[in-house]
N, C-alpha and C positions, 0 to 999 in steps of 0.2 A: 928383306924383301917388302915389297912395297905393298899396301893395303888394296883390296878393291875399291875402286872408285864408289859404287853403289855402297859400302858400309861408312865411307868418309863422308858421305851425304845424307845418310840417316842419322849419324853421329851431329852433324851440321842441324838438321831438322829438330834433332830433340833438343838440343842446347836454345836454339832460337824459340822452341815453343816454351821452355821451361823459363825465359827470361821474363817475359808477360807475368806469369804465374807469381815470380817471387816478386816482382814489382808489385803486383796487385796487393799481396802478402804484406810487404812493408807498408803500404800506404793504407791499410786497413789497420794496422798496428799503430803506426804515427798518429791517425785520427781516432782511435780510443785512447792512447795516452794523452792526447790533446784534450778530448772531451774532458778526463778524468782530471787534469789539470785545470781546465775551466771552471768545472763543478768546486775545484778546493778552494779556488780564487772567491767564487761567489759564495759558499759558505762563511770563509774567513772575512770578507768585505761586509758580508750581514751582520756577521758575530760582530764586529768592530762597530759598527753602525749601531747595534744595539746596547754594546755596551755592558754586558751582563754583570749583575750585584750578587754578591755571595748571600746564601739563604742562611736565615737567622734562626737558631732553637733554643729556648729554655725552659726549663722547668718550672711551673708557677704553682706547682701544690702537690702534696705528695702524702700519703698515708699508711698505716702499717695496721694490720687486725689479725687476731687469731695466731699470734706469735708463740713458739711454741719450741724449744728445745730438747729433746731427751734422747739420752742415748748417742749423744753426737750426732743425731738425725734433729733436722729444719723443717718446719711447718709454718706457714705463714701465707698471708693476702697481701700484695700491695697494690696501689694504685697511685698513677701518675698522670697529671695533667701537662701536658707537653703543649707549646705556645710555638708553632711553626710560621716564618714569615716570609713571605716574597717581594721582594722588595723592589722589582723589576717591573716597569712600566710599559714594558715591550715584552714582556716574556710570561705565559704561563706554565706551570709545572703539573704534570701527570705524573702521580704516585702510584705504580703500578705494582708495588708489592712493599709491606712496610714489616720489618721484625722487630721485637722490643724484647732486650733481656736486662737484667740487674743481677749484679753479682758483688760478693765480699771479698775483698782482696785477691780478685783476678778469678776467683770460683765461681761461676754461672750459677743459680740458685733457680731463678723462674725466668720463663721464655713464652713469650704470646705473639701473635701476629694481628696486625689491625687492617681493617679493608680498606682496599684501593681508593683513592679520591683524587680531583682535582682542584689544585688551586690556584684562583685567577692573579691577574696582575695586583701588584700591591695590595696584597690579602693575607689576613692574617686569620690562622684556622687554628682552633683548639681542640687537641685530641686526648681521648682518655685512655690509657692502657690501664688494663687490671691483669696481673700475672700472679700465680699461684705456685710458690714452693711445696711440693709434696716429698715428704719423707725424704729431702737431701741429705747425703751423708757429708758431714764436715769433718775434717781433719781436728784432732786433739786441740792444737794450738789455737787454729781459726775459732771450733765453737768457744774456747776459753775468752777469746778476743770478743765474739759477737756476744757471748752473754755479760762481759763486764760492759759492753757498751748499753745493753737493754738495762743494766742496774743504774746506770748515768742517766735514763730516760728518753735516750737518742740511738739511732743507729745511723750508720755514714754509708751508702751504698754507690757502686759505679753502675750508671744508667746508661747503656748503649742502645741505639738504632740503627738499624741497615737498611737501606730503600733502594729499592729501582725507580729510577724516574727518567722524563724525558722532558725537555723544554720545548714548548711549543712557542715560534714566531711564525705571527700572520697564522696562514694555513700549513706552515710547515712545521712537522714534528720532528725534532732531531733525535739522533740515535738515543739508546740507553745508555744512562750514567749509574753508578753503584756510589751513594752518598753514605758514609758512615758517620756517625755523629755519636762523640763520648760527652757526658755529663759526669763529671768524678764528682767524688763525696758529695752525695745529696745527702743533705740532713733530713733524718724521718722521724719524727718526736711521736712518742707514747703518751703526752701528754696532751689532753682534750682542752681545746681553746689556742694551743700554742701558735703564734704566729710562724707562718712557713717564711723561709730564706730563700728567695726566688735562686735558682742555678743556672749559671751560663753556660753552654754547650761547646765545645769546639767540633769543628767540620771540616771532614776530609773528603775529597772525590775522590 
């Protein structure tokens, strides 16, 4: 059976009307993809021109006060002086959130946050972090180990920094990154006048 001529004509009109729409959609998709690629290339080229260097962190000083372990529960006050160095001559750094924690053998015993700050190019910023351990329960073995270190006049703690940062190049602020800093086996002495041994920290983006 042959289709009515008017039905075939309608179908042809619909197909012809759909072609411009699909062509326009493809054009828009290609344009968006092209812009994304160009933007990515621009960021990559800018990044290569800037040649970013890794940030450097060290602990310059540390102290401990009011240290007490009773019934395997720890109370103590820690203070750490951090040195943050931005070696880049074309990039500054915005620290939007900074968290500091200290731990004995993987067990976190104290935690605090630091206020946000901006670090200019080729700048050294010294930060003081004060952390309080309040009635922190320790395992029997860890309590014994920490007591033994205390008897020797010095404890070694792991200090961690976790920060959300943004690099600024010219007027452009790049996306947020999370920086994880580990300062292992930081020696904290109970002896007054003891010279502190500067600790180098490991950095992970």
